[in-house]
C-alpha positions in Angstrom: -58.1 -32.0 13.6 -55.8 -31.2 16.5 -52.6 -29.3 16.4 -50.5 -32.4 17.2 -52.1 -34.5 14.4 -51.6 -31.6 12.0 -47.9 -31.4 13.1 -47.5 -35.1 12.5 -49.0 -34.8 9.1 -46.7 -31.9 8.3 -43.6 -33.8 9.4 -44.6 -36.9 7.6 -44.6 -35.1 4.2 -41.8 -36.1 2.0 -40.7 -32.6 1.3 -40.0 -31.8 4.9 -37.9 -34.9 5.4 -36.1 -34.3 2.2 -35.4 -30.7 3.2 -34.1 -31.8 6.6 -31.8 -34.4 5.0 -30.5 -31.7 2.5 -29.8 -29.3 5.3 -27.8 -31.8 7.3 -25.8 -33.0 4.3 -25.3 -29.4 3.2 -23.9 -28.5 6.5 -21.5 -31.4 6.5 -20.5 -30.7 2.9 -19.8 -27.1 3.9 -17.4 -28.2 6.6 -15.6 -30.4 4.1 -15.3 -27.6 1.6 -14.1 -25.2 4.3 -11.4 -27.7 5.4 -10.5 -28.3 1.7 -10.0 -24.6 1.0 -8.3 -23.6 4.3 -6.0 -26.6 4.7 -5.3 -28.0 1.2 -6.0 -25.4 -1.6 -4.9 -22.1 0.0 -1.5 -23.2 1.5 0.1 -24.0 -1.9 -1.4 -20.9 -3.4 0.1 -18.9 -0.5 3.4 -20.5 -1.1 3.3 -19.7 -4.8 2.7 -16.0 -4.1 5.4 -15.6 -1.5 4.5 -17.6 1.7 1.3 -15.6 2.3 -1.2 -17.1 4.7 -4.4 -15.8 3.1 -6.5 -16.3 6.2 -4.3 -13.7 7.9 -4.2 -11.3 5.0 -5.8 -8.0 6.2 -6.0 -4.4 5.2 -5.4 -2.3 8.3 -7.6 0.8 8.5 -6.4 1.8 12.0 -3.6 0.3 14.0 -4.1 -1.0 17.5 -3.5 1.6 20.2 -3.8 2.2 23.9 -6.5 4.4 25.5 -5.9 6.8 28.4 -6.4 4.0 30.9 -3.8 1.8 29.3 -6.4 -0.6 27.8 -5.6 -1.8 24.3 -7.9 -0.8 21.5 -7.9 -3.4 18.8 -6.9 -2.6 15.2 -9.6 -1.9 12.7 -9.0 -4.3 9.8 -10.7 -5.6 6.7 -10.2 -9.4 6.4 -9.4 -9.7 2.7 -7.8 -13.2 3.1 -10.9 -14.6 4.8 -13.0 -13.1 2.0 -10.9 -14.8 -0.6 -11.1 -18.1 1.2 -14.9 -17.8 1.5 -15.2 -16.8 -2.2 -13.2 -20.0 -3.2 -15.4 -22.1 -0.9 -18.5 -20.6 -2.6 -17.2 -21.4 -6.1 -16.4 -25.0 -5.1 -19.9 -25.5 -3.5 -21.6 -23.9 -6.5 -19.7 -26.1 -8.9 -20.5 -29.2 -6.8 -24.2 -28.3 -6.8 -24.1 -27.7 -10.5 -22.7 -31.1 -11.1 -25.3 -32.7 -8.8 -28.2 -30.9 -10.5 -26.8 -31.9 -13.9 -26.6 -35.5 -12.9 -30.2 -35.5 -11.4 -31.5 -33.9 -14.6 -29.8 -36.6 -16.7 -31.4 -39.3 -14.6 -34.9 -37.7 -14.9 -34.5 -37.2 -18.7 -37.4 -38.9 -20.3 -37.0 -41.2 -23.3 -38.6 -39.8 -26.4 -42.3 -40.7 -26.5 -43.6 -42.9 -29.3 -46.0 -41.1 -31.5 -49.6 -41.4 -30.4 -51.8 -43.9 -32.2 -54.1 -42.3 -34.7 -57.7 -41.9 -33.7 -60.1 -44.8 -34.6 -61.9 -42.8 -37.3 -58.6 -42.2 -39.1 -57.9 -45.9 -39.0 -61.3 -46.7 -40.4 -60.8 -44.2 -43.2 -57.5 -45.7 -44.1 -59.0 -49.2 -44.3 -61.7 -47.9 -46.6 -59.1 -46.2 -48.7 -57.0 -49.3 -48.9 -60.0 -51.5 -49.8 -61.1 -49.1 -52.6 -57.6 -49.3 -54.1 -57.9 -53.0 -54.5 
């Protein structure tokens, strides 16, 4: 079997196609959640806590300065606000995935199986028992 035919067989498998679709939809969903958090959820929260733009909230470790040649050395900061935004995005995505998995599991839930029919020898013994009672 040639390399090209093996590759075609690999690509034609359902799992690979499902994975590709999942990645594309996941990327699009990630963009939606990012926009939701950055543009809709965080502005009102920032307004409630005193007009703070969380994406610009930083903890400055070292202020910006100029070196001997007059070139600016940027400040060293920890982006707390971006971390908070990312954390909220993660919680939203995790909750959405939880709901999706819960819905899929509900769809795949099997109906209770009927009890299996008794074996033929048990049926014959029952018939014999019933005929002896008469």
